[in-house]
C-alpha positions, -999 to 999 in steps of 0.1 A, spaced: -27 354 -6 5 341 -22 35 363 -27 65 352 -47 93 375 -53 75 408 -57 43 393 -72 13 393 -49 -20 377 -58 -52 392 -44 -89 387 -51 -101 414 -75 -119 442 -57 -129 477 -67 -97 489 -51 -78 472 -80 -101 484 -108 -77 509 -123 -48 484 -123 -70 457 -140 -82 483 -166 -46 492 -175 -37 455 -178 -67 447 -200 -59 476 -223 -27 459 -232 -46 433 -253 -74 440 -278 -88 405 -272 -89 408 -234 -101 444 -236 -130 433 -258 -141 404 -236 -134 415 -200 -138 378 -191 -176 380 -198 -173 352 -224 -173 323 -199 -204 338 -182 -224 338 -214 -244 310 -229 -224 292 -257 -225 311 -290 -239 343 -275 -208 364 -265 -197 393 -286 -166 415 -280 -178 448 -265 -151 468 -247 -175 493 -232 -204 470 -223 -183 441 -210 -161 465 -189 -192 480 -174 -206 445 -166 -174 435 -149 -175 467 -128 -211 460 -119 -201 425 -106 -175 441 -83 -198 468 -70 -223 440 -62 -197 423 -41 -188 394 -63 -151 384 -66 -149 375 -104 -112 366 -103 -77 371 -90 -52 397 -100 -14 394 -98 3 426 -88 38 439 -90 37 469 -68 5 487 -78 6 474 -114 -15 444 -125 6 419 -145 -17 389 -145 -53 380 -141 -74 348 -139 -112 347 -140 -120 323 -111 -149 309 -92 -175 281 -89 -178 264 -122 -215 267 -121 -210 304 -126 -198 298 -162 -222 284 -188 -194 277 -212 -187 245 -192 -223 232 -198 -212 202 -218 -182 193 -196 -182 162 -174 -194 171 -140 -175 167 -108 -190 186 -79 -183 209 -63 -158 221 -89 -143 256 -94 -127 268 -125 -102 292 -141 -120 299 -174 -94 325 -184 -58 334 -176 -41 364 -190 -5 375 -182 11 407 -194 37 401 -222 66 416 -203 59 396 -171 76 363 -161 49 341 -175 59 310 -156 61 328 -123 28 348 -126 10 317 -139 22 296 -110 11 321 -83 -23 327 -99 -30 289 -103 -18 282 -67 -39 310 -53 -70 297 -72 -63 262 -59 -60 274 -23 -92 295 -24 -112 268 -42 -100 242 -16 -109 265 13 -143 270 -3 -150 233 -3 -142 225 -40 -129 190 -49 -116 200 -83 -103 231 -102 -108 231 -139 -88 249 -165 -104 269 -194 -135 253 -210 -129 232 -241 -142 260 -264 -118 286 -251 -96 302 -278 -69 326 -266 -55 330 -301 -38 306 -324 -27 270 -318 6 282 -303 -12 303 -277 -35 274 -268 -4 251 -265 14 277 -243 -16 281 -219 -20 243 -218 17 239 -209 14 265 -181 -15 247 -165 2 213 -169 34 226 -152 13 237 -122 -4 205 -110 -33 206 -135 -37 174 -155 -51 167 -189 -83 147 -184 -97 147 -219 -98 163 -253 -118 194 -262 -128 213 -293 -100 238 -290 -85 233 -256 -79 200 -238 -99 194 -207 -77 203 -177 -84 195 -141 -66 195 -108 -81 174 -81 -80 192 -48 -90 165 -24 -103 129 -23 
């Protein structure tokens, strides 16, 4: 997995559970969601710190890799939910390109170098998606809302700066995609 400066990106495993938990506790929004929103049917997700955290841990115990974590030493400083787009019902009305993978959520600790951590997470996701046979990597679904308009603009800029292009408009978030091959 990529390593830039002292940031290493690894697929999330139970070994990194405590580090991810500490990272998610730095944000009420992330701590309430635990990246379960993109896995829910549209309009069905509710913030639930205890239930969503337990559900994420269940995925790990079952052997699923629900995302990538950026580490500085033993401390998690960034996260992206990541996997085959078919895993995420929130993309149900998006135009299809198959096989596509997606980063439905990206979270970086406030004190971290946002540009650096975002770059290594997006690059690691692109590499893993390509090696898994994906032809495209999509950004967050069009209904994603990470906060106010400034937060959406900031996340959009981060994706655009890292080889992901704007391919359409969305309800809250522009449609973002990086073609991986042909």
